N, C-alpha and C positions, 0 to 999 in steps of 0.2 A: 409561393413556397421557396424557402432557401434550399439550394442543392449543394451538398458538401462536395469538396474537391476529391474525396476519396470515400470508400465504403463506410457506412455507419452502422450496418448490421451484417450478419453473416449472409443473409439473403441477397445483399448487394454485391457480394464478392463475384468476380469473374475469373476465368482461367487466364485471360490475357493480363489482368492486373496482378494476379498472383505470380504469374510467370515473370513479369517485369520486376517485381519487388524481391522475389526470391532468387532471381538469376538462374532459373532453370525452367524447362518446359513442363508446364502443368497441363495435362490433358483432361483432367476432371477432378472432382472432389466431392466429399460427402460431409454434411454438417451434423455434429453430435452436440445437442444442448447439454450443459453440465449441471442440470438439476435446478429445481426451484430454489431460489434464494442464493444461488451460486454467483454472487456479485451484486451487492446491495447498491453500490454506486457505479457499477460498470457491468456491461453485458459480456459474459465470458462463455466461449464455445470452443469445442475441439474440432479441428478440421482434418479430415482424412484425405490425404493427397494421392493422386495418381500422377506421378512425374518421373522424369528420367533420373535425375540425381538429387532431387530435393528430399527433405525429411518425410517420413511416412505420415506423421501427424504433427500438428502444431496447435498452439492456443491463440485464438484471435480474440482480442479484447476491444470493446466498443463502449460508447457512452450508454448509460442506462436509458431505457425507454420510458421510465416513469418520470413525468415532468417535475414533480416535487423533489425527487432524489437528484435529478440532473441540476436543479437550481442549487441544491446544497453543494454538489460537486463543483459547480461553476463559482459559487461564492468563495469556496476554499481553494480554488484553482487546483483541484485534485488531478485533473487530466494533464494540466500543464506541468505539475510537479513530477508525475510519473514519466512523462515524456522527457523532462530534463534529466531525470535520473538515468534512464536508459541511454540517452544520447550523450550526456556530458560526464556522468559519474561512473556508471557501471564499467566502461572500458578501462578505467584507470584505478580500480580498487580490487583487492583480493577477494572480496565478498563473493560467494557463490550465489548467483541469481540466474534465472532463465536467460538463455541467449536471446537477444533481440534481433530477429531477422529484418524487421522493418518497423519504423515509427513515423507517424504523421500527427501534427497538431496545428490547429488554427486558433490563435489566441482570441481573435475577434468574435468567434462563434462558439468556442469551446468544443469544437469537433475534434475527435482523435481516433486513432486506430493503432493497435500494437499487434504485431505478429511475433509470438514468443515460442521458445522451446517448450515442448511437452516433456515434463519431468518424469518420464517413464522409469520405473525401477525405484522410485522414491515413495516414501510413505508420508502422508499428510498428518501433521500433529493434531492433537485434540485438546482444545483449550479447557474443556470441562474435565477430562480425564487426567490432564497433567502429563508430566514426563519424569523420567528418572534423573538421578544426579549426573550421570555421564552425559546424557543428552543436554542437560542444562549447561554443562561445561562447554559442550560443542557450540551451543548458541552464543554463549558469552565470549568465547574465543573468536568467533566469526564477527561479532559486533566490535570487538577490540580492533580487529584488522580494518574494518570499515572506518572506525574513528581515527585510528592511527594514520591512515592514508589520506584523510580529509581534514586534518588538523588546520584550523584557521582558514575556512573555505570562502574567504571574502571574494575571490575571483570567480567563483562558480555562480553563474547566472541562472535565473528561472526557479530558484529555490529560496524561499524567504525564511526568516527566523520564525521560531515557534511562538513568539510573543506578539505577533501581528494583531491589530485591533480586532479583526474578525475572529481570531482564535480566542482572544480574551472574552469577547462577547459570547462566543459559543460555549466556552467552558462554564461561564457564569450561568447562562441560560439553561444549559444541560443539567447542571447541578440542581438548580431551582425546580426543574421538572422532576428529576429522579429522586431527590432526597425525601420528599413526602411519601413516595412509594416504599422506599427503604424503611422509613419509620413505621409505616403501616404494617408491613409484612415481616420485618426482621428486627424490630425493636427489642424483642425478647432475647436476642442473641448479643445485644450490645450492652456495654457497661452504661448504666443510666447517667453516670457522671460525664460520659463522653458525648452523649447526644447533643446537648446544647452547644458544646464546643464545635462539633462538626457542622452544626447548623449555621455557623458563622463563616463557613468556607467561602461563599461568594464574596464576602468583604475582603478576603485575603488574597484572591486570585491575582490581582494586579501586582501587589507587592511581592508575592511569591515568584511570579514570572520575571519580574525585574531582577530579583536575586539570582534566579536560575541562569539568566542570560548575562550576568555581570562577571564575565570571565571567558576563558578560551572556549570557542564553539567548534563543533564538528558537523559533518553531515550525519544526521540521525535517520533511521528508518521511520520512526514515529509511531509505529503500530506493531511492535514486536510482541506478538502473542502466538500461541501454538497453532492457531488456525491459519497463520501466514507462514508456517515453517514446514518444509519437507525434509524428511530424514532418509539417509541411506546408511549402509553399514560403515561408511568411512567419512561422511561429511553431511552437512546440512545445506539447504538452499532456502533463501528468503524470497518471498513473492509479495505482490501488492505494495507498490511504492507510492500510493496516492497520498500518503501522509508524510512523505519525506520532507525534512526541514533542517534548518541550521539550529542546533540546540546544544546544550551542555552534554558531554559524553555520558553523564549519569542518567540522562533522560531515558534512553533505550533500556538500560539495565533495570531501572526502577519500574518501568512499564512492564517488562517481561516478568519480573518476580512477583508483581502484584496482580497481573491480569491472567496468569496461567497457573 
């Protein structure tokens, strides 16, 4: 069996390891699972700490325990991308994201762990319910700050463009699986003239991605929907950077207004 160089589940955490990484004396901790389905491609838990100067709680994020889901995360380098964001991008941009207390990632095995700020006092968005206009403005202004501060991000390593071969194949394959379901369950809501046009989408993915990436790129969150956005009275915070990529600045905006 392969043994990771750092904890891969909350049960593998120790007071010594937490003390070293947090820079404070941790005398004990309790684990709070964050609900079934709380992390499709990552295992997310809340850790209640007993320490001298450390935070009362933090969020610990690990690889998913589901082999099929972990294979997807590895194929798309989702753990590596999130690690790169928190270590190389987050410290240099105005975007509000959880503070990262510690990050580890091993490219050869796709092992990773994140110790993140627990966003207490924030309210999680709801992708199904939607948001109001003022909240949408907050999101768009935050995205603009991220894009403005990462314009032409060629020097940033560990984050690939959104038009990589695996992304192209995934978009085509995903559409081919999902489109028949849409036609079966929602055809009555669609203009009949549009259905055959939309059915040709897989044939257009490559040319569309070529066009989208033929111009200035930025660091994009890649999955901007309300389920990944926390709101407070004065600001928003984005979480889940496993889809972060180099893409056109319109990418995040289009995803937000169509997926929420």
